[in-house]
C-alpha atoms as a printed R data frame, in Angstrom:
   type eleno elety resid chain resno       x       y       z
1  ATOM     1    CA   MET     A     1  -8.133  -7.034   4.508
2  ATOM     2    CA   ILE     A     2  -4.417  -6.214   4.424
3  ATOM     3    CA   LEU     A     3  -2.493  -3.666   6.492
4  ATOM     4    CA   ALA     A     4   0.826  -2.599   4.973
5  ATOM     5    CA   THR     A     5   3.407  -0.019   5.976
6  ATOM     6    CA   THR     A     6   6.320   1.695   4.266
7  ATOM     7    CA   ARG     A     7   8.378   4.881   4.312
8  ATOM     8    CA   VAL     A     8   8.036   7.605   1.692
9  ATOM     9    CA   ALA     A     9  10.274  10.517   0.715
10 ATOM    10    CA   ASP     A    10   7.417  12.947   0.009
11 ATOM    11    CA   PHE     A    11   3.856  12.286   1.150
12 ATOM    12    CA   ASP     A    12   2.193  14.378  -1.572
13 ATOM    13    CA   GLN     A    13   4.180  12.600  -4.286
14 ATOM    14    CA   PHE     A    14   3.269   9.250  -2.719
15 ATOM    15    CA   LEU     A    15  -0.428  10.081  -2.518
16 ATOM    16    CA   GLN     A    16  -0.568  11.303  -6.115
17 ATOM    17    CA   THR     A    17   0.902   8.053  -7.464
18 ATOM    18    CA   PHE     A    18  -0.956   5.849  -4.954
19 ATOM    19    CA   SER     A    19  -4.275   7.404  -6.005
20 ATOM    20    CA   THR     A    20  -3.704   7.091  -9.762
21 ATOM    21    CA   ARG     A    21  -1.234   4.590 -11.232
22 ATOM    22    CA   GLY     A    22  -1.163   2.605  -8.011
23 ATOM    23    CA   ALA     A    23  -4.947   2.408  -7.746
24 ATOM    24    CA   GLU     A    24  -5.307   1.273 -11.359
25 ATOM    25    CA   LYS     A    25  -2.716  -1.475 -10.901
26 ATOM    26    CA   ARG     A    26  -4.175  -2.635  -7.551
27 ATOM    27    CA   LYS     A    27  -7.614  -2.897  -9.147
28 ATOM    28    CA   GLU     A    28  -6.178  -5.267 -11.798
29 ATOM    29    CA   TYR     A    29  -5.369  -7.668  -8.970
30 ATOM    30    CA   GLY     A    30  -8.687  -7.483  -7.163
31 ATOM    31    CA   CYS     A    31  -8.223  -4.656  -4.666
32 ATOM    32    CA   THR     A    32 -11.584  -2.964  -4.090
33 ATOM    33    CA   GLY     A    33 -10.494  -0.058  -1.909
34 ATOM    34    CA   SER     A    34  -7.951   1.360   0.503
35 ATOM    35    CA   THR     A    35  -7.488   3.810   3.342
36 ATOM    36    CA   VAL     A    36  -4.151   5.584   3.898
37 ATOM    37    CA   PHE     A    37  -2.864   6.643   7.315
38 ATOM    38    CA   ARG     A    38   0.127   8.808   8.149
39 ATOM    39    CA   ASP     A    39   2.096   8.319  11.367
40 ATOM    40    CA   PRO     A    40   1.713  11.540  13.403
41 ATOM    41    CA   ASP     A    41   5.151  11.008  14.982
42 ATOM    42    CA   ASP     A    42   6.933  10.147  11.728
43 ATOM    43    CA   PRO     A    43   5.569  11.927   8.624
44 ATOM    44    CA   GLY     A    44   7.580   9.641   6.334
45 ATOM    45    CA   ARG     A    45   5.833   6.518   7.657
46 ATOM    46    CA   VAL     A    46   2.558   5.625   5.946
47 ATOM    47    CA   MET     A    47   0.187   2.725   6.455
48 ATOM    48    CA   ALA     A    48  -2.605   1.560   4.212
49 ATOM    49    CA   VAL     A    49  -5.505  -0.780   4.831
50 ATOM    50    CA   PHE     A    50  -6.542  -2.542   1.644
51 ATOM    51    CA   ASP     A    51  -9.804  -4.347   0.843
52 ATOM    52    CA   TRP     A    52  -7.852  -7.177  -0.726
53 ATOM    53    CA   ASP     A    53  -6.867 -10.792  -0.221
54 ATOM    54    CA   LEU     A    54  -3.301 -11.942   0.303
55 ATOM    55    CA   ASP     A    55  -3.192 -13.813  -3.031
56 ATOM    56    CA   GLY     A    56  -4.073 -10.640  -4.960
57 ATOM    57    CA   TRP     A    57  -1.489  -8.668  -2.966
58 ATOM    58    CA   GLN     A    58   1.242 -11.180  -3.777
59 ATOM    59    CA   ARG     A    59   0.336 -11.269  -7.484
60 ATOM    60    CA   PHE     A    60   0.389  -7.447  -7.502
61 ATOM    61    CA   LEU     A    61   3.896  -7.421  -6.009
62 ATOM    62    CA   GLY     A    62   5.015  -9.821  -8.765
63 ATOM    63    CA   ASP     A    63   3.839  -7.537 -11.576
64 ATOM    64    CA   PRO     A    64   6.876  -6.165 -13.462
65 ATOM    65    CA   GLU     A    65   5.347  -2.651 -13.542
66 ATOM    66    CA   VAL     A    66   5.020  -2.377  -9.766
67 ATOM    67    CA   PRO     A    67   8.670  -1.472  -8.967
68 ATOM    68    CA   GLY     A    68   8.350   1.533 -11.290
69 ATOM    69    CA   ILE     A    69   5.113   2.578  -9.598
70 ATOM    70    CA   PHE     A    70   6.785   2.274  -6.184
71 ATOM    71    CA   ALA     A    71   9.709   4.381  -7.438
72 ATOM    72    CA   ALA     A    72   7.350   7.038  -8.818
73 ATOM    73    CA   ALA     A    73   5.580   7.112  -5.446
74 ATOM    74    CA   GLY     A    74   8.892   7.724  -3.686
75 ATOM    75    CA   LEU     A    75   8.841   4.586  -1.557
76 ATOM    76    CA   GLN     A    76  12.020   4.304   0.466
77 ATOM    77    CA   GLU     A    77  11.478   0.655   1.343
78 ATOM    78    CA   GLN     A    78   9.416  -2.288   0.186
79 ATOM    79    CA   PRO     A    79   5.935  -2.307   1.787
80 ATOM    80    CA   VAL     A    80   5.613  -4.718   4.697
81 ATOM    81    CA   VAL     A    81   2.348  -6.505   5.537
82 ATOM    82    CA   ILE     A    82   1.462  -6.382   9.207
83 ATOM    83    CA   GLU     A    83  -0.248  -9.613  10.183
84 ATOM    84    CA   ALA     A    84  -3.346  -9.583  12.345
85 ATOM    85    CA   THR     A    85  -2.802 -11.357  15.637
86 ATOM    86    CA   VAL     A    86  -6.317 -11.322  17.098
87 ATOM    87    CA   GLU     A    87  -9.751 -10.892  15.543
88 ATOM    88    CA   HIS     A    88 -12.804  -9.951  17.621
89 ATOM    89    CA   GLU     A    89 -16.498  -9.881  16.854
90 ATOM    90    CA   SER     A    90 -18.214  -6.739  18.151
């Protein structure tokens, strides 16, 4: 599982690209699903939890088509992975 955050110019534009071109490209690198969250205090800040391993994420970022997908989604900054610090069993 990966948690990533970024800023977007327009949430609807982001979601449209994330759900189509982005989803297709993520699937090529082994992502099996995602959940998007929007910061209630900052509507330009989005977070996504991906069912993905770090190797697939890094290979995805290295794909030459990804910068164009990020641009089409209106990303204002490169996504940043937030590392887990503690894991608990329930």
